C-alpha positions in Angstrom: -32.6 100.4 30.4 -30.0 102.7 31.9 -30.3 103.4 35.6 -30.3 107.0 36.8 -26.9 106.3 38.3 -25.6 105.7 34.8 -26.5 109.2 33.6 -23.8 111.8 34.1 -24.3 113.7 37.4 -24.9 117.0 35.7 -27.7 115.6 33.7 -29.5 114.0 36.6 -32.7 115.9 37.6 -31.8 116.5 41.2 -28.2 117.6 40.5 -29.4 119.7 37.6 -31.9 121.5 39.8 -29.3 122.3 42.4 -26.8 123.5 39.8 -29.1 125.4 37.5 -32.4 125.9 39.2 -36.0 124.8 38.3 -36.2 126.8 35.1 -33.4 124.6 33.6 -35.4 121.4 34.0 -38.1 120.0 31.8 -41.5 119.1 33.1 -40.5 115.4 33.1 -37.4 116.2 35.0 -39.4 118.1 37.6 -41.8 115.1 37.9 -38.9 112.7 38.2 -37.7 114.6 41.3 -41.2 114.4 42.7 -41.4 110.6 42.1 -37.9 110.0 43.5 -37.4 106.6 42.0 -38.3 104.5 38.9 -39.6 101.0 38.6 -38.0 97.7 37.4 -36.9 98.3 33.8 -37.5 102.0 33.8 -35.5 104.7 35.5 -37.4 107.6 37.1 -36.8 109.8 34.0 -38.4 107.4 31.6 -41.3 106.8 34.0 -41.9 110.6 34.3 -41.6 111.1 30.5 -44.3 108.3 30.0 -46.6 110.1 32.4 -46.2 113.5 30.8 -46.7 112.1 27.3 -49.8 110.1 28.3 -51.6 113.0 29.9 -50.2 116.0 28.1 -52.4 119.0 28.4 -54.7 117.2 30.7 -52.0 116.7 33.3 -53.4 119.2 35.8 -56.7 117.2 35.9 -55.3 113.7 36.4 -56.7 111.6 39.2 -55.2 108.8 41.3 -57.2 106.3 39.2 -55.8 107.7 36.0 -52.2 107.2 37.3 -52.9 103.7 38.6 -53.5 102.6 35.0 -49.8 103.2 34.3 -47.6 100.2 34.8 -45.3 100.8 37.8 -47.3 103.5 39.4 -48.8 102.5 42.7 -51.0 104.2 45.1 -48.1 106.0 46.9 -46.6 107.5 43.7 -50.1 108.4 42.4 -50.9 110.2 45.6 -47.6 112.1 45.5 -48.4 113.5 42.1 -52.0 114.3 42.6 -51.3 115.9 46.0 -48.6 118.1 44.5 -51.0 119.2 41.7 -53.7 119.9 44.3 -51.4 121.9 46.5 -50.3 124.2 43.6 -53.9 124.6 42.5 -54.9 125.8 46.0 -52.1 128.3 46.2 -52.9 129.6 42.8 -56.6 129.9 43.7 -55.7 131.8 46.9 -53.6 134.2 44.9 -56.3 134.8 42.4 -59.0 135.4 45.1 -57.0 138.3 46.5 -57.0 140.2 43.3 -59.2 143.2 43.0 -61.1 143.3 39.7 -62.7 146.6 38.6 -65.3 146.1 35.9 -67.3 149.3 36.1 -67.6 152.7 37.9 -69.6 151.1 40.7 -66.5 148.9 41.6 -64.4 152.1 41.8 -66.9 153.8 44.0 -67.0 151.0 46.4 -63.3 150.7 46.6 -62.8 154.4 47.2 -65.8 155.0 49.4 -63.5 155.7 52.4 -61.7 158.4 50.5 -64.8 160.6 50.0 -64.0 163.1 52.7 
């Protein structure tokens, strides 16, 4: 298995991020940056690809226990991934809770009550 150092610098996840930005990276590349390092026999890119393939659309709902089932993922790496997902979910929830949703005329009246005079 090739090590990450064997991959040309421009194709390495960290260097690619710095050169081209987050939008130029795949999900597995972004996860590879979060993980930081691979395991014996698998570089960080291969490890992140395995995780993405295993959980697919359920990725945002994975748990530490789910990740511990993957060979080479220990508690520290599992916590890194689950913590990052939880952090994003909280920011997303905070953003959504600040939205004003108008469903009917009563909602409009309550929002414009101060403007009545």
